[in-house]
C-alpha positions in Angstrom: -54.0 -25.9 54.8 -52.8 -22.9 52.8 -54.3 -22.2 49.4 -51.0 -22.8 47.6 -50.6 -26.2 49.3 -54.2 -27.2 48.5 -53.8 -26.2 44.8 -50.4 -27.9 44.6 -51.9 -31.2 45.9 -54.6 -31.4 43.2 -52.7 -29.6 40.4 -49.5 -31.7 40.4 -51.0 -34.9 38.9 -53.0 -32.9 36.3 -49.8 -31.0 35.2 -47.9 -34.2 35.0 -50.7 -35.8 33.0 -50.2 -33.0 30.5 -46.5 -33.8 30.1 -45.2 -31.1 32.3 -43.9 -30.7 35.8 -45.3 -28.3 38.5 -42.6 -25.7 39.4 -44.6 -23.5 41.8 -47.9 -22.2 42.9 -48.4 -18.7 44.2 -51.3 -16.8 45.5 -50.6 -13.1 45.6 -52.2 -9.7 45.8 -51.1 -7.1 43.2 -52.8 -3.8 43.9 -56.5 -4.5 44.5 -56.4 -7.8 42.5 -55.6 -11.3 43.7 -53.8 -13.8 41.4 -53.5 -17.6 41.6 -50.6 -18.6 39.4 -49.5 -22.1 38.6 -46.0 -22.2 37.1 -45.1 -25.2 34.9 -42.0 -26.5 33.3 -40.9 -29.3 30.9 -37.9 -30.5 29.1 -37.3 -28.3 26.0 -39.5 -25.5 27.4 -43.2 -24.7 27.9 -45.3 -23.3 25.0 -48.6 -21.4 25.1 -50.4 -24.7 24.2 -49.0 -26.4 27.3 -50.2 -23.5 29.5 -53.7 -23.5 27.9 -54.0 -27.3 28.3 -53.1 -27.2 31.9 -55.4 -24.2 32.6 -58.3 -26.0 31.0 -57.7 -29.1 33.0 -57.3 -27.3 36.4 -60.1 -24.7 36.0 -63.0 -27.1 36.6 -61.3 -28.6 39.6 -60.8 -25.1 41.1 -64.5 -24.4 40.5 -65.4 -27.7 42.3 -63.0 -27.4 45.2 -63.5 -23.6 45.6 -60.3 -23.1 47.7 -60.5 -19.3 47.5 -63.4 -17.3 48.9 -62.7 -13.9 47.3 -62.5 -13.0 43.6 -59.2 -13.8 41.9 -57.5 -14.3 38.5 -56.2 -17.7 37.5 -53.1 -18.0 35.3 -50.9 -20.8 34.2 -47.4 -19.7 33.3 -44.0 -21.0 32.3 -41.5 -21.1 35.1 -39.3 -19.0 32.8 -35.6 -19.1 32.1 -35.0 -16.6 35.0 -37.1 -18.4 37.5 -37.0 -17.8 41.2 -35.3 -20.5 43.3 -37.3 -21.3 46.4 -37.0 -24.9 47.6 -33.8 -26.7 48.5 -34.4 -29.0 45.4 -34.4 -25.9 43.2 -30.9 -24.9 44.5 -29.6 -28.5 44.1 -30.9 -28.7 40.5 -29.3 -25.4 39.5 -26.0 -25.7 41.4 -23.2 -24.1 39.3 -25.7 -21.9 37.4 -25.5 -18.2 37.1 -27.9 -16.5 39.6 -28.8 -13.1 40.9 -29.3 -12.6 44.6 -31.3 -9.6 45.8 -31.0 -8.6 49.4 -33.5 -6.9 51.7 -30.8 -4.4 52.9 -27.6 -3.3 51.2 -24.3 -5.0 51.9 -21.3 -2.9 51.2 -23.7 -0.5 49.4 -25.1 -3.2 47.1 -28.5 -4.9 47.1 -27.9 -7.2 44.0 -25.2 -9.7 43.6 -24.7 -11.7 40.3 -22.6 -14.8 40.4 -22.4 -18.5 40.2 -24.4 -20.6 42.7 -21.9 -22.7 44.6 -23.7 -23.8 47.7 -26.9 -24.1 49.6 -27.2 -25.3 53.2 -30.4 -24.7 55.3 -31.1 -21.4 53.6 -27.6 -20.2 53.5 -26.5 -19.4 49.9 -22.9 -19.5 48.7 -22.1 -17.4 45.6 -19.0 -17.1 43.6 -18.8 -13.5 42.4 -15.7 -12.8 40.3 -12.8 -13.9 42.4 -14.6 -13.8 45.8 -16.9 -16.2 47.5 -19.8 -14.7 49.4 -22.1 -16.4 51.8 -25.6 -15.0 52.4 -27.8 -15.9 55.4 -31.4 -16.8 54.7 -32.6 -13.7 56.6 -30.7 -11.4 54.2 -32.0 -12.8 50.9 -35.2 -11.3 49.4 -34.9 -13.4 46.2 -32.6 -15.7 44.3 -33.3 -16.3 40.7 -31.6 -17.8 37.7 -29.7 -15.3 35.5 -29.3 -15.6 31.8 -26.0 -14.4 30.5 -25.7 -13.1 26.9 
């Protein structure tokens, strides 16, 4: 079982007990450091007290289960207003919302496409950008995140 799956399994009920929902778990390398991040969300937004309460509740379980052999930093963060959409349920929840799609390789000279999320089907993303509708294959998309318009 992957680290993220293991942490998700035991963290989800803890996060929910603290009045939040588990958005995502990531285990990444940044430079020479490794980070385990638990992203949380809740109606009305997450505050620093929520992050602290969840971190304090998960930390002893991490020590007990010891899912990661090497040294790492543990963080609990808000999913954020410009969160990354990863799972089909994320796309369903935010259908009709402004998003930014970043591609691995340029398409017509562009790697970033802002627009409105109009469809998601087995990894294929449909975006309304201005007056055109663009469909992106899963293999093209490096990232899709919510976009805040001011």
